[in-house]
C-alpha positions in Angstrom: 5.2 7.6 -15.6 5.6 11.0 -13.1 7.8 10.7 -10.5 8.3 13.9 -8.4 12.3 13.9 -6.7 13.3 15.9 -4.0 16.6 17.9 -3.0 17.9 19.4 -0.5 18.0 18.1 2.9 21.3 17.5 5.2 21.7 18.7 8.0 21.6 22.4 9.5 22.4 24.3 12.7 19.5 25.1 14.9 18.6 28.7 13.7 19.8 27.9 10.0 18.1 27.4 6.9 17.5 24.7 4.1 15.6 25.1 0.6 14.7 22.1 -0.5 13.2 21.5 -4.1 11.1 18.8 -5.7 10.5 18.1 -9.8 8.2 16.6 -11.1 8.9 14.6 -14.7 6.8 12.8 -17.5 4.1 12.9 -19.0 2.5 15.8 -17.5 -0.3 17.7 -18.9 -1.7 19.6 -15.7 -0.4 20.2 -12.6 -2.9 21.1 -9.6 -1.8 21.9 -5.9 1.7 21.2 -4.5 3.1 20.7 -1.5 5.3 19.5 1.5 4.8 17.1 4.4 6.8 15.2 7.0 7.0 12.4 9.0 9.7 12.9 12.0 11.2 9.1 13.4 7.9 7.0 15.2 5.6 9.7 14.3 3.0 10.0 12.1 3.1 11.7 8.9 2.4 15.3 9.3 1.1 18.4 6.5 3.4 21.7 6.3 2.3 23.3 4.2 1.3 23.4 0.3 0.3 25.9 -2.5 -2.0 26.1 -5.4 -2.3 25.9 -8.3 -2.9 29.7 -8.2 0.4 30.3 -6.1 -1.6 31.3 -2.3 0.0 28.9 0.4 -1.1 27.7 3.1 0.8 26.2 6.3 1.3 24.4 9.1 1.2 26.4 12.9 4.2 25.2 13.7 6.6 26.1 10.9 4.4 29.7 9.9 6.7 32.7 9.8 9.6 30.3 9.5 9.0 28.1 6.1 7.9 29.0 2.5 6.8 27.5 -0.5 6.9 29.0 -3.5 6.8 26.8 -7.1 8.1 27.6 -10.6 5.2 26.5 -13.3 7.3 26.0 -16.2 10.0 23.8 -15.1 7.1 21.8 -12.7 8.7 22.6 -9.7 8.2 23.1 -5.8 10.6 24.6 -3.3 10.4 24.3 0.3 12.6 27.3 1.5 13.1 26.4 5.9 14.8 29.4 8.0 14.7 29.6 11.6 15.2 25.9 12.0 14.7 23.9 14.9 15.4 20.7 16.1 12.2 19.8 16.1 12.1 19.9 12.4 14.3 17.1 12.3 12.6 14.5 9.9 12.1 12.9 6.6 10.1 15.3 4.4 8.5 14.5 1.1 6.7 16.1 -1.6 3.1 15.4 -2.4 1.5 16.6 -6.1 -1.5 16.2 -8.1 -0.6 15.6 -10.9 -2.7 15.0 -14.3 -5.3 14.0 -11.3 -3.3 10.9 -9.7 -1.5 12.1 -6.3 2.1 11.7 -6.0 5.0 11.1 -3.2 8.5 12.0 -4.0 10.6 9.3 -2.4 11.8 12.4 1.0 15.1 13.6 1.7 16.4 13.9 5.6 16.0 17.2 7.0 18.4 16.9 10.7 18.7 19.7 12.9 21.4 19.8 15.3 20.6 21.6 18.7 
């Protein structure tokens, strides 16, 4: 069974940076789109950005120009580089990957940005 696992969350100051990683392991035949979502306390989960198998990236307006998504197909990993962090970026960040035709979620990693 394939399970994505996030890492790299933590505490940052306003204007700081963090890098999240997500590794998909297991019996993998194909990985298509990979992306990130986030959920702040008391709010609905929202899309942050995604990257296609060909490397095309798309971002939510709220993070465009500050966050960068990349992937390593050889390692079945996706990354989220977060720069110029703001307190409103505080949330649990979830990795979302389309593996073997199945949409899978990681368990989430907390990102807290202090003002």
